[in-house]
MARTI-382452 format. One record per atom (N, C-alpha, C, CB): residue in one letter; x, y, z; residue number from 1. Coordinates in pm, 1 decimal, decimal comma. Atoms other than C-alpha are relative to their C-alpha. Glycine has a CB too. Layout:
REM MARTI-382452
 residuo       c1       c2       c3 num
       A        X        Y        Z NUM
...
***
This chain:
REM MARTI-382452
 residuo       c1       c2       c3 num
       M     84,0    -60,4    -73,7   1
       M  -2361,1 -15390,2   -842,1   1
       M   -161,8     -6,6    -37,0   1
       M     49,8    125,5      1,7   1
       L    162,6     40,2     30,9   2
       L  -2690,5 -15510,7  -1022,0   2
       L    -17,3   -141,8     80,5   2
       L    -38,6    -25,4   -191,3   2
       A     -1,0    132,9   -135,3   3
       A  -2606,2 -15840,7   -799,0   3
       A    -61,6     70,8    121,6   3
       A    183,9    -64,4     58,3   3
       R     13,0    -54,9   -135,0   4
       R  -2601,5 -15632,5   -507,2   4
       R   -154,1     71,6      4,3   4
       R    130,9    113,5     30,6   4
       L    157,8    -76,7     17,4   5
       L  -2942,8 -15439,1   -594,3   5
       L    -81,0   -116,2     31,0   5
       L    -47,9     69,6   -169,8   5
       L     89,0    109,9    -13,4   6
       L  -3113,8 -15767,1   -650,1   6
       L     13,3    -73,0    154,9   6
       L     35,7   -104,3   -122,4   6
       E    -39,1     58,2   -158,4   7
       E  -2955,4 -15925,7   -321,5   7
       E    -77,5     83,8     97,6   7
       E    174,7     15,4     44,3   7
       N     39,6    -92,6   -109,3   8
       N  -3062,7 -15621,9   -124,4   8
       N   -172,9     11,7     -1,4   8
       N     79,2    156,7    -27,7   8
       W    151,6     29,1      4,8   9
       W  -3422,4 -15658,7   -260,5   9
       W    -73,3   -114,5     32,6   9
       W    -37,8     14,5   -109,2   9
       V     25,4    120,9    -87,3  10
       V  -3469,9 -16020,9   -184,6  10
       V      1,3    -33,8    106,0  10
       V     42,4    -66,9    -13,8  10
       F      6,6     16,3   -155,2  11
       F  -3366,6 -16006,4    146,3  11
       F    -76,6    125,3     65,2  11
       F    157,1    -10,3     64,9  11
       G     94,3   -103,9    -58,2  12
       G  -3562,4 -15689,8    204,9  12
       G    103,0    104,8     69,6  12
       G   -115,8    -70,8    115,5  12
       L   -107,7    -96,2    -32,9  13
       L  -3221,2 -15480,7    287,9  13
       L    -24,8    137,1    -34,3  13
       L    120,1    -36,2    -62,7  13
       N     53,2   -168,9     60,3  14
       N  -3347,3 -15176,4     48,3  14
       N   -108,8    -55,2   -141,5  14
       N    187,2    131,4    -82,0  14
       R    111,7     13,9     82,0  15
       R  -3678,3 -15215,6   -134,3  15
       R    -56,4    148,7    -43,3  15
       R   -107,6    -87,2     78,1  15
       F     28,1   -170,0     26,5  16
       F  -3676,6 -14813,5   -182,0  16
       F   -134,8     22,5     28,1  16
       F     25,7     59,0   -160,0  16
       D    145,9      5,5    -40,0  17
       D  -4011,4 -14823,6     12,7  17
       D     -9,2    103,7     99,5  17
       D    -50,5   -141,6     57,4  17
       R     25,8   -117,6   -130,3  18
       R  -3938,5 -14546,2    272,9  18
       R    -41,8    126,4    -81,4  18
       R    159,7     42,4    108,3  18
       P     24,6   -144,6     20,1  19
       P  -4062,2 -14180,9    228,4  19
       P     99,5     67,1    -74,7  19
       P    -12,7     68,2    122,3  19
       G   -116,7    -53,3     79,4  20
       G  -3857,8 -14039,6    -52,6  20
       G     55,9    -82,8   -107,2  20
       G    107,8     28,0     86,4  20
       E    -79,4     98,7     93,2  21
       E  -3719,2 -14327,6   -208,6  21
       E    -82,3    -62,5   -118,7  21
       E     55,2   -121,9     87,5  21
       I     81,1     33,9    108,2  22
       I  -3796,8 -14476,8   -547,8  22
       I    143,4    -51,5    -85,8  22
       I   -108,1    139,6    -67,8  22
       L    -60,3     71,3    111,5  23
       L  -3647,6 -14697,8   -799,2  23
       L    -35,8     12,1   -148,6  23
       L    -16,0   -122,7     27,7  23
       A     68,4    -16,8    112,5  24
       A  -3673,0 -14646,1  -1168,5  24
       A     76,9    -62,0    -97,4  24
       A    -30,2    132,3    -28,4  24
       G    -90,1     95,4     98,2  25
       G  -3584,2 -14858,1  -1466,7  25
       G    -45,8     79,2   -135,4  25
       G    -44,7   -194,2      1,2  25
       A     27,6    -90,6    149,4  26
       A  -3570,8 -14741,6  -1847,5  26
       A      0,8   -111,7    -49,8  26
       A    107,4    120,6    -75,5  26
       I     13,5    114,2     82,9  27
       I  -3710,9 -14999,7  -2069,4  27
       I      1,2     64,3   -143,3  27
       I   -134,9    -87,8     34,7  27
       V    -19,6     -9,2    142,6  28
       V  -3611,8 -14971,3  -2467,0  28
       V    -11,2   -132,9    -76,2  28
       V    131,7     59,0    -25,2  28
       D     62,2    103,9     54,2  29
       D  -3793,5 -15197,0  -2707,7  29
       D     28,6   -151,1     82,0  29
       D     46,7      2,0   -147,0  29
       G     48,1    102,5    -95,6  30
       G  -3891,3 -15424,3  -2405,0  30
       G    118,1    -56,2     46,3  30
       G    -94,8   -106,5    -57,0  30
       D   -105,8     54,7    -74,8  31
       D  -3555,4 -15481,4  -2273,9  31
       D     48,1    122,0    127,9  31
       D    128,0    -39,3   -117,2  31
       L    -32,3   -107,3   -104,4  32
       L  -3443,3 -15308,5  -1949,0  32
       L    136,7     54,0    -17,1  32
       L    -12,1    -54,6    143,8  32
       A    -99,8    -51,8     38,2  33
       A  -3192,6 -15053,0  -2061,2  33
       A     92,5     62,2    109,6  33
       A    -40,3     80,1    -89,2  33
       G    -58,6    -45,1   -137,4  34
       G  -3093,9 -14911,7  -1698,5  34
       G    -76,2     20,5    104,4  34
       G     63,4    111,0     -5,4  34
       V     55,5     -5,6    -91,4  35
       V  -3178,6 -14844,1  -1356,6  35
       V     72,2    120,6     97,7  35
       V     -9,6   -132,0     40,5  35
       C    -28,6    -86,7   -112,9  36
       C  -3155,6 -14575,0  -1072,8  36
       C    -94,8     19,1    104,2  36
       C     27,4    118,7    -43,3  36
       G     86,1    -25,9   -137,1  37
       G  -3273,4 -14514,5   -731,5  37
       G     35,4    122,8     85,2  37
       G     17,1   -122,7     98,7  37
       R      6,5   -116,8   -120,2  38
       R  -3308,0 -14275,9   -460,3  38
       R    -31,3    -53,2    107,8  38
       R    -97,5    112,9    -13,2  38
       N     14,4     58,7   -132,0  39
       N  -3267,7 -14368,0   -110,2  39
       N     20,4     89,6    112,8  39
       N     88,4   -107,0     14,5  39
       V    -40,7    -52,3    -78,5  40
       V  -3253,3 -14204,0    203,5  40
       V    169,2    -25,9      5,3  40
       V    -81,8    -32,3     99,3  40
       D   -154,4     -0,6    -30,5  41
       D  -2854,6 -14141,4    267,0  41
       D     36,1    -87,0    106,0  41
       D     52,3    136,3     38,5  41
       P    -43,5     87,1   -133,7  42
       P  -2745,3 -14464,4    493,5  42
       P    122,0     19,4     52,3  42
       P      0,4   -141,7    -19,1  42
       F   -133,9    -12,5    -50,2  43
       F  -2407,9 -14323,8    537,4  43
       F     33,3    156,7     50,3  43
       F    100,2    -48,1   -118,6  43
       A     14,7   -146,9    -38,5  44
       A  -2515,4 -13962,9    616,2  44
       A    -97,0    -10,0    152,6  44
       A    -88,8     97,6   -144,6  44
       D     49,0      4,6   -134,6  45
       D  -2629,4 -13866,6    991,4  45
       D    -70,8    125,8    -19,4  45
       D    108,6     -9,6    124,9  45
       N     89,2   -107,5     46,6  46
       N  -2889,4 -13624,9    838,6  46
       N   -112,4    -57,3    -87,9  46
       N     80,7    107,3    -79,0  46
       A    127,9     60,3     68,3  47
       A  -3255,7 -13723,0    767,9  47
       A    -10,0     74,7   -145,7  47
       A   -148,1     30,1     99,2  47
       A     27,2   -100,2    145,8  48
       A  -3257,2 -13424,1    480,5  48
       A     89,3    -56,7    -95,6  48
       A     40,3    178,6     12,0  48
       A    -88,3     37,7     86,4  49
       A  -2984,8 -13618,7    304,1  49
       A    -65,5   -145,8    -91,0  49
       A    138,9    -22,5     89,7  49
       G     19,3    106,9    120,5  50
       G  -3084,4 -13842,1    -20,8  50
       G    111,4    -37,0    -69,2  50
       G    -88,3     45,2   -104,7  50
       R   -110,8     79,7     58,1  51
       R  -2870,4 -14064,7   -188,8  51
       R    -53,6    -73,6   -158,1  51
       R     43,5   -125,7    124,9  51
       V     17,3     35,9    131,1  52
       V  -2851,8 -14152,8   -585,2  52
       V     54,9   -137,4     10,3  52
       V     67,6     94,8   -105,3  52
       R    -86,6    131,3     -0,8  53
       R  -2782,0 -14540,0   -597,3  53
       R    -45,8    -48,5   -127,7  53
       R    -23,9   -112,5    129,1  53
       H     20,8    106,6     90,3  54
       H  -2740,9 -14799,4   -838,5  54
       H    -36,0     23,1   -143,3  54
       H    -93,4    -74,6     51,3  54
       L     15,6    -65,1    126,3  55
       L  -2719,0 -14601,0  -1143,0  55
       L     89,6    -81,4   -102,2  55
       L     41,3    156,1     10,0  55
       Y    -59,0     67,7     92,3  56
       Y  -2653,9 -14832,9  -1442,7  56
       Y    -54,1      2,7    -98,5  56
       Y     22,5   -102,8     21,2  56
       V     39,2      7,1    173,0  57
       V  -2703,1 -14860,1  -1816,9  57
       V     69,5   -118,1    -76,8  57
       V     56,2    147,4    -86,6  57
       A     -9,6    150,9     60,0  58
       A  -2686,2 -15189,7  -1989,4  58
       A    119,2     57,6   -134,4  58
       A   -197,4    -82,7    -69,6  58
       P    -97,7      2,8     91,1  59
       P  -2349,8 -15168,4  -2219,6  59
       P    -69,6     61,7   -148,5  59
       P     57,9   -156,3     -5,4  59
       A     44,6    -37,5    134,5  60
       A  -2545,0 -15183,5  -2560,6  60
       A    -83,4    138,2     -7,1  60
       A    -87,0   -116,9    -54,8  60
       H     85,9   -115,0    -48,2  61
       H  -2754,8 -14864,4  -2426,3  61
       H     79,7    111,3     58,1  61
       H    -99,6    -46,3    105,0  61
       R    -70,8   -136,1    -51,3  62
       R  -2475,5 -14627,9  -2311,4  62
       R     19,0     70,8   -135,2  62
       R    158,3    -22,4     88,0  62
       G    -17,3   -126,2     94,8  63
       G  -2444,5 -14290,3  -2493,6  63
       G   -109,8     21,4    -84,8  63
       G    119,6     -9,1    -90,9  63
       E    129,8    -32,4     82,2  64
       E  -2809,3 -14265,6  -2569,5  64
       E    -57,6     75,8     89,3  64
       E    -95,7   -117,6    -48,5  64
       G     78,1    -64,2    -87,4  65
       G  -2882,4 -14044,6  -2280,7  65
       G    -71,8    -59,9     75,6  65
       G    -64,3     71,0    -45,2  65
       I     77,8     76,4   -104,4  66
       I  -3054,7 -14310,5  -2062,9  66
       I     46,5     51,8    126,6  66
       I     18,5   -157,1     -6,3  66
       G    -33,7    -31,5   -114,3  67
       G  -2840,3 -14235,7  -1761,9  67
       G    -43,8    153,6     51,3  67
       G    135,7    -25,9     -1,1  67
       S     26,0   -133,5    -19,3  68
       S  -2911,4 -13857,4  -1782,4  68
       S   -140,4     -9,2     36,9  68
       S     31,5     91,0   -119,6  68
       Q    136,6     16,0    -18,8  69
       Q  -3282,3 -13927,7  -1809,0  69
       Q    -39,3    -55,1    108,0  69
       Q    -52,3    -61,1    -87,9  69
       L     -4,9     70,7   -148,5  70
       L  -3247,8 -14182,7  -1492,9  70
       L     14,9    111,2    104,8  70
       L    134,2   -110,3     18,5  70
       V    -32,6   -108,7   -117,8  71
       V  -3094,5 -13926,2  -1260,2  71
       V   -114,7    133,4    -20,2  71
       V    185,0     64,4    -20,1  71
       R     88,7   -114,4     -2,1  72
       R  -3325,6 -13646,9  -1397,9  72
       R   -116,4    -35,5     37,6  72
       R    -12,9     66,0   -115,1  72
       F    120,6     75,7    -50,3  73
       F  -3622,6 -13866,5  -1303,0  73
       F    -17,9      7,6    126,3  73
       F     -0,7   -130,7    -26,5  73
       I    -15,6     26,2   -157,7  74
       I  -3499,5 -13927,8   -963,1  74
       I      5,7    108,7     68,4  74
       I    116,1    -72,8     41,7  74
       V    -14,2   -143,9    -41,8  75
       V  -3410,5 -13563,3   -908,6  75
       V   -136,2     70,4      2,4  75
       V     96,9     77,0    -97,5  75
       R    108,7   -100,9     57,5  76
       R  -3726,5 -13396,2  -1024,7  76
       R   -125,3     25,8    117,2  76
       R    -71,6    -72,8   -153,5  76
       D     61,9    -49,0   -143,2  77
       D  -3923,8 -13433,6   -698,1  77
       D     48,9    -49,6    135,9  77
       D   -141,8    -35,1      3,9  77
       A    -79,0     55,0   -111,6  78
       A  -3642,7 -13520,2   -458,4  78
       A    -28,7     77,9     82,4  78
       A    137,5    -16,8     -7,8  78
       A     18,9   -115,4   -118,6  79
       A  -3673,4 -13169,1   -302,8  79
       A   -130,0     15,7    101,0  79
       A      2,4    135,8    -72,9  79
       D    126,8      5,1    -86,3  80
       D  -4035,3 -13273,1   -161,0  80
       D     33,6    -76,1    114,8  80
       D   -125,0    -63,4    -70,4  80
       F    -40,3     84,5   -101,6  81
       F  -3850,8 -13517,4     54,0  81
       F    159,2     28,7     71,3  81
       F    -11,0   -141,0    -66,1  81
       F   -177,9      2,4    -61,1  82
       F  -3442,8 -13414,5    103,4  82
       F     23,7    153,3    -71,3  82
       F    141,9   -166,7    -85,9  82
       R    -60,5   -144,8      5,2  83
       R  -3259,3 -13078,2    111,7  83
       R    138,5    -42,2   -128,9  83
       R     69,5     63,9    198,4  83
       F    -93,3     58,0     87,4  84
       F  -2997,5 -13262,3    -97,6  84
       F     44,5   -138,1    -43,0  84
       F     84,7     41,0     33,8  84
       L    -15,3    145,0     32,8  85
       L  -2880,9 -13581,9   -279,6  85
       L    142,5     -0,3    -11,7  85
       L    -78,2    -56,0   -132,7  85
       N   -131,1     19,1    -16,2  86
       N  -2524,8 -13729,1   -237,3  86
       N     -3,0   -121,2   -107,7  86
       N     52,7    -27,2    160,6  86
       T    -46,9    125,3     77,9  87
       T  -2370,9 -14005,9   -454,3  87
       T    140,7     -6,8     13,1  87
       T    -36,7     -0,1   -152,2  87
       R   -157,4     28,7    -23,1  88
       R  -2027,6 -14186,5   -447,4  88
       R      6,9    -17,3   -170,2  88
       R     54,8   -164,0    119,8  88
       A      0,6     -7,8    124,6  89
       A  -1921,6 -14158,6   -850,4  89
       A    116,9    -69,1    -15,9  89
       A    -12,7    126,6    -57,1  89
       P   -139,4     46,8     26,3  90
       P  -1626,0 -14352,1   -996,8  90
       P     48,7    120,6    -53,3  90
       P     19,8   -127,5    -97,4  90
       P    -84,4   -105,5     53,2  91
       P  -1376,1 -14083,5  -1130,9  91
       P    -40,5     13,7   -154,6  91
       P    160,5    -36,0     21,7  91
       Q     32,4     11,7    140,9  92
       Q  -1491,7 -14154,7  -1501,2  92
       Q   -139,2     82,6     14,8  92
       Q    -10,0   -168,3    -62,9  92
       A    125,1    -37,0    -13,3  93
       A  -1825,2 -14063,8  -1386,6  93
       A    -17,5    167,2     48,1  93
       A    -58,9   -103,0     99,6  93
       F     20,0   -137,1    -53,8  94
       F  -1759,4 -13714,7  -1239,5  94
       F    -34,3    116,7    -60,5  94
       F     92,1     32,6     49,4  94
       E     25,6    -96,3     81,6  95
       E  -1802,9 -13525,1  -1536,0  95
       E   -157,2      5,1    -28,5  95
       E     83,9    -18,6   -118,4  95
       F    122,7     25,7     14,6  96
       F  -2131,7 -13666,6  -1597,5  96
       F   -100,8     51,0    110,2  96
       F     -3,0   -129,6    -16,4  96
       Y     44,7    -38,6    -99,8  97
       Y  -2250,9 -13598,4  -1253,2  97
       Y     -9,6    160,2     19,6  97
       Y     68,5    -64,2     85,6  97
       E     -6,2   -156,8    -29,3  98
       E  -2138,5 -13220,6  -1259,5  98
       E    -72,8     45,3   -128,2  98
       E    167,9     72,4     17,9  98
       R     77,8    -64,5     96,9  99
       R  -2308,2 -13169,2  -1607,5  99
       R   -167,4     -2,6     37,0  99
       R     33,8    -73,1   -139,2  99
       L    163,4    -14,3    -21,0 100
       L  -2651,7 -13262,6  -1431,7 100
       L    -20,9     65,4    155,3 100
       L    -86,6   -172,5    -11,6 100
       G     28,3   -106,5    -89,8 101
       G  -2582,0 -12971,5  -1173,0 101
       G     47,0    -78,9    159,9 101
       G   -182,0     52,3    -19,3 101
       F    -71,5     50,0   -133,4 102
       F  -2394,9 -13198,1   -888,6 102
       F    109,6     84,5     22,7 102
       F     53,8   -149,8     -3,6 102
       S   -129,7    -62,6    -38,2 103
       S  -2105,2 -13031,4   -717,8 103
       S    103,9   -115,4     84,8 103
       S    -39,1    139,0    100,9 103
       P   -108,5     96,8    -87,4 104
       P  -1769,2 -13210,8   -599,7 104
       P    -22,3     16,1    127,6 104
       P    153,8     28,4    -17,0 104
       V    -14,6      6,1   -180,6 105
       V  -1739,3 -13301,3   -230,0 105
       V    126,0    -30,3     11,8 105
       V    -91,3   -118,6     94,4 105
       L   -164,0     57,9    -15,4 106
       L  -1383,0 -13308,1   -115,6 106
       L     -6,9    -50,1    148,1 106
       L    142,5    136,3    -21,2 106
       E    -32,8     54,7   -135,0 107
       E  -1267,6 -13505,0    178,9 107
       E    -93,5    -72,6     64,8 107
       E     32,7     94,1     85,3 107
       N    117,7     93,2    -67,9 108
       N  -1551,9 -13758,9    228,7 108
       N     15,7   -122,8    -52,6 108
       N   -152,5     43,3    -25,8 108
       S    -35,6    142,9     31,2 109
       S  -1496,3 -14106,8    207,6 109
       S   -132,7    -83,3    -75,6 109
       S     44,2    -75,9    151,1 109
       T    145,3     89,9     58,8 110
       T  -1884,4 -14190,6    114,2 110
       T    -53,7     94,9    -99,2 110
       T   -137,9    -36,8    128,7 110
       V     47,6   -107,1    126,4 111
       V  -1960,9 -13858,2   -129,6 111
       V     75,6     18,4    -74,6 111
       V    -34,9    127,2     20,8 111
       T    -79,3    -79,0    107,7 112
       T  -1823,8 -13765,5   -438,6 112
       T    -53,3    134,2    -65,1 112
       T     19,5    -91,2   -112,6 112
       H     68,5    -89,3     37,2 113
       H  -2081,2 -13518,5   -540,0 113
       H   -126,5     -0,8     48,2 113
       H      4,6      4,4   -113,3 113
       R    105,2    -49,5    -65,2 114
       R  -2378,9 -13339,9   -393,0 114
       R    -84,4     97,9   -101,9 114
       R     52,5     69,7    127,7 114
       L     85,2    -74,9     85,0 115
       L  -2667,2 -13183,9   -571,5 115
       L   -100,6     71,0    132,3 115
       L    -86,9   -111,2   -128,6 115
       Y     71,0   -104,6    -83,0 116
       Y  -2833,6 -12891,5   -348,6 116
       Y   -145,9     55,2    -29,9 116
       Y     83,5    112,6     -2,8 116
       F    126,8    -22,4     54,0 117
       F  -3202,0 -12819,7   -380,6 117
       F    -55,2    142,3     86,8 117
       F    -98,3   -145,7     20,5 117
***
């Protein structure tokens, strides 16, 4: 995932530079401990749809609350730009997103959870 994030940035495919988009990082003791982004949802045919992208926490920093802090950071002003945020999470992350207020989405191949504003 990090390689795809870097490649998309380098080639200008996704620089998180459209209105409402953001890429955030968490620094711990001078090291990049995690990243999370917010984009216009490229899979939705709806300009009001945002998307949580590329949430990653380095293994040495998992369990410290960094992932939650990153998601909360990108959510905090998302309602200024979007009506909801989508994400496609792996099954082991379902509970994580649900604790953060996201609702499960059924029968959608590109979205597992959504947060409405």
